[in-house]
N, CA, C and O of each residue as an XYZ file, in Angstrom:
272
protein
N     -85.333    -47.815    195.841
C     -84.006    -48.161    195.787
C     -83.714    -48.958    194.028
O     -84.181    -50.069    193.779
N     -83.047    -48.308    193.178
C     -82.620    -48.548    191.974
C     -82.202    -50.202    191.559
O     -81.309    -50.748    192.208
N     -82.840    -50.880    190.545
C     -81.808    -52.214    190.167
C     -80.749    -51.330    189.325
O     -80.496    -50.128    189.396
N     -80.323    -52.149    188.663
C     -79.026    -52.243    188.155
C     -79.031    -53.701    187.460
O     -79.273    -54.693    188.147
N     -78.695    -53.826    185.769
C     -78.279    -55.171    185.547
C     -77.170    -54.728    184.216
O     -77.254    -53.610    183.707
N     -76.359    -55.536    183.842
C     -75.418    -55.027    182.703
C     -76.094    -56.715    181.402
O     -76.353    -57.828    181.858
N     -76.170    -56.440    180.297
C     -75.686    -57.108    179.728
C     -74.331    -57.042    178.737
O     -74.011    -55.960    178.246
N     -73.724    -57.992    178.529
C     -72.649    -58.654    177.699
C     -73.235    -58.735    176.391
O     -74.432    -59.013    176.321
N     -72.522    -58.519    175.265
C     -73.055    -59.638    173.879
C     -71.668    -59.412    173.734
O     -70.834    -58.908    174.485
N     -71.562    -60.266    171.734
C     -70.965    -59.925    170.778
C     -71.760    -58.981    169.769
O     -72.969    -58.988    169.537
N     -70.785    -58.180    169.240
C     -71.443    -57.178    168.076
C     -71.279    -58.342    166.791
O     -70.602    -59.354    166.607
N     -72.219    -57.640    166.102
C     -71.443    -58.016    164.613
C     -70.001    -57.999    163.819
O     -69.727    -58.448    162.706
N     -69.188    -57.334    164.768
C     -68.079    -56.656    164.275
C     -66.625    -58.362    164.755
O     -65.600    -58.872    164.302
N     -67.438    -58.488    165.721
C     -66.853    -59.421    166.477
C     -66.132    -58.906    167.864
O     -65.625    -59.599    168.746
N     -66.212    -57.870    167.805
C     -65.455    -57.533    168.744
C     -66.950    -57.809    170.994
O     -68.118    -58.183    171.098
N     -66.395    -57.569    171.588
C     -67.738    -57.694    172.553
C     -67.977    -55.995    172.974
O     -67.397    -54.956    172.658
N     -69.087    -56.312    173.808
C     -69.517    -54.829    174.637
C     -70.385    -55.088    174.941
O     -70.997    -56.148    174.814
N     -70.802    -53.554    175.731
C     -71.648    -54.448    177.342
C     -72.597    -52.910    176.751
O     -72.290    -51.944    176.051
N     -74.330    -53.518    177.751
C     -75.385    -52.458    178.412
C     -75.386    -52.128    179.329
O     -76.125    -51.173    179.087
N     -75.180    -52.030    180.408
C     -76.114    -51.334    181.908
C     -76.793    -50.741    181.720
O     -76.665    -49.785    180.955
N     -78.041    -51.100    182.459
C     -79.129    -50.657    183.474
C     -79.766    -50.623    184.117
O     -79.975    -51.666    184.736
N     -80.669    -49.233    184.510
C     -80.608    -48.843    185.867
C     -82.157    -49.094    185.527
O     -82.720    -49.019    184.435
N     -82.630    -49.387    186.677
C     -84.252    -49.031    186.798
C     -85.380    -49.919    184.923
O     -86.520    -49.621    184.569
N     -84.188    -51.165    184.089
C     -84.752    -51.338    183.062
C     -84.670    -50.073    182.233
O     -85.457    -50.068    181.287
N     -84.119    -49.298    182.326
C     -83.808    -48.518    181.308
C     -82.006    -48.564    180.967
O     -81.110    -48.890    181.746
N     -81.917    -48.191    179.774
C     -80.278    -48.291    178.955
C     -79.729    -46.987    179.428
O     -80.088    -45.908    178.957
N     -78.994    -47.101    180.217
C     -78.105    -46.199    180.640
C     -76.375    -45.508    180.422
O     -75.649    -44.540    180.648
N     -76.441    -46.626    179.920
C     -75.098    -46.661    179.049
C     -73.790    -48.043    178.637
O     -74.009    -49.254    178.625
N     -72.799    -47.512    178.415
C     -72.202    -48.774    177.403
C     -71.364    -48.933    177.432
O     -71.069    -48.404    178.504
N     -69.690    -49.693    176.693
C     -68.789    -49.528    176.177
C     -68.595    -50.873    175.197
O     -69.259    -51.908    175.243
N     -67.439    -50.535    174.259
C     -67.542    -51.262    172.802
C     -66.310    -51.444    172.900
O     -65.740    -50.843    173.811
N     -65.581    -52.244    172.083
C     -64.746    -52.519    171.700
C     -63.385    -53.801    172.269
O     -62.220    -53.991    171.918
N     -63.981    -54.224    172.928
C     -63.559    -55.383    173.844
C     -62.974    -56.475    173.360
O     -63.821    -57.120    172.743
N     -61.295    -57.310    173.330
C     -61.784    -58.003    172.675
C     -61.693    -59.523    173.145
O     -61.157    -60.355    172.413
N     -62.163    -59.823    174.233
C     -62.646    -60.856    174.814
C     -64.121    -61.050    175.896
O     -64.477    -59.905    176.175
N     -64.698    -61.680    176.311
C     -66.212    -62.095    176.911
C     -65.973    -61.307    178.475
O     -66.745    -60.712    179.226
N     -64.752    -61.577    178.529
C     -64.314    -61.375    180.261
C     -63.528    -59.607    180.555
O     -63.843    -58.978    181.564
N     -62.683    -59.117    179.684
C     -62.787    -58.556    179.416
C     -64.606    -56.723    179.211
O     -64.785    -55.605    179.694
N     -65.275    -57.571    178.320
C     -66.466    -56.082    178.079
C     -66.926    -57.006    179.802
O     -67.872    -56.296    180.143
N     -66.845    -57.610    180.441
C     -68.056    -57.723    181.847
C     -67.215    -57.037    182.640
O     -67.686    -55.979    183.058
N     -66.049    -57.316    183.005
C     -65.354    -55.984    183.662
C     -65.060    -54.947    183.940
O     -64.793    -54.394    185.007
N     -65.126    -54.492    182.424
C     -65.650    -52.956    182.347
C     -67.792    -53.133    182.767
O     -68.327    -52.385    183.586
N     -68.209    -53.714    182.357
C     -69.290    -53.374    182.708
C     -69.994    -54.088    184.316
O     -71.186    -54.271    184.563
N     -68.643    -54.416    185.332
C     -68.248    -54.239    186.367
C     -68.451    -53.048    187.209
O     -69.233    -52.732    188.105
N     -67.110    -52.311    186.373
C     -66.195    -51.506    186.862
C     -67.546    -49.849    186.880
O     -67.618    -48.822    187.556
N     -68.477    -50.532    185.583
C     -69.571    -49.530    185.668
C     -70.288    -49.234    186.471
O     -70.696    -48.130    186.831
N     -70.577    -50.684    186.959
C     -71.751    -50.417    188.086
C     -71.436    -50.446    189.390
O     -72.334    -50.218    190.201
N     -70.081    -50.735    189.854
C     -69.625    -50.798    191.060
C     -69.347    -49.479    190.599
O     -68.906    -49.002    191.644
N     -69.276    -48.179    189.423
C     -68.772    -46.986    190.406
C     -70.595    -46.243    190.875
O     -70.767    -45.232    191.555
N     -71.661    -47.084    190.289
C     -72.547    -46.641    191.107
C     -73.149    -47.072    192.391
O     -74.125    -46.757    193.071
N     -71.709    -48.322    192.472
C     -72.139    -48.930    193.934
C     -72.947    -50.243    193.968
O     -72.950    -51.009    194.932
N     -73.396    -50.363    193.215
C     -73.971    -51.810    192.535
C     -73.386    -52.738    192.223
O     -72.358    -52.753    191.545
N     -74.071    -53.818    192.760
C     -73.663    -54.955    192.146
C     -74.251    -55.791    191.075
O     -73.902    -56.956    190.884
N     -74.866    -55.369    190.600
C     -75.415    -55.890    189.872
C     -75.407    -57.161    189.074
O     -74.283    -57.532    188.735
N     -76.832    -58.212    188.549
C     -76.618    -59.279    187.970
C     -75.366    -58.813    186.068
O     -75.314    -57.592    185.917
N     -75.080    -59.101    185.656
C     -73.856    -59.135    184.703
C     -74.408    -60.370    183.327
O     -73.424    -61.025    183.668
N     -74.818    -60.922    182.576
C     -75.503    -61.839    182.026
C     -74.882    -61.085    180.659
O     -74.683    -59.898    180.397
N     -74.641    -62.494    179.811
C     -74.308    -62.643    178.195
C     -75.394    -62.894    177.690
O     -76.171    -63.806    177.975
N     -75.494    -62.027    176.856
C     -77.614    -62.209    175.585
C     -76.815    -62.764    174.248
O     -75.645    -62.998    174.550
N     -77.062    -63.006    173.049
C     -76.937    -62.835    172.418
C     -77.365    -61.352    171.467
O     -78.583    -61.176    171.442
N     -76.522    -60.257    170.677
C     -77.041    -59.134    170.690
C     -78.182    -59.355    169.924
O     -78.956    -58.418    170.121
N     -78.670    -60.217    169.091
C     -80.206    -59.864    168.906
C     -81.105    -59.864    170.072
O     -82.334    -59.879    169.997
N     -80.585    -59.851    170.883
C     -81.274    -60.063    172.175
C     -81.365    -58.830    172.339
O     -82.493    -58.531    172.731
N     -80.760    -58.058    172.232
C     -80.563    -56.626    172.966
C     -82.052    -55.519    172.277
O     -82.377    -55.532    171.090
N     -82.709    -54.704    173.301
C     -83.545    -54.046    172.193
C     -83.410    -52.748    171.256
O     -82.382    -52.071    171.228
N     -84.066    -52.589    170.820
C     -83.069    -52.068    169.385
C     -83.389    -50.321    170.215
O     -84.339    -49.848    170.840
N     -82.002    -49.788    169.781
C     -81.754    -48.149    170.004
C     -82.625    -47.175    169.275
O     -82.841    -46.878    168.101
N     -83.163    -46.685    170.833
C     -84.699    -45.987    169.659
C     -83.914    -44.268    170.031
O     -84.414    -43.246    169.561
């Protein structure tokens, strides 16, 4: 069974965004949210589309893995 989680972050632009992971591999994300709550809701909606209730954690932008 796959594991799901989300990371919500405040970008240098001042906007909130999120990334979500399936089995610890980045699977997608969203950006341009005005508030942390909106970014969490967007992430939760995506995870629910997968039928998952994975943890959503607020992390510093600098803690996100680099895009490869």
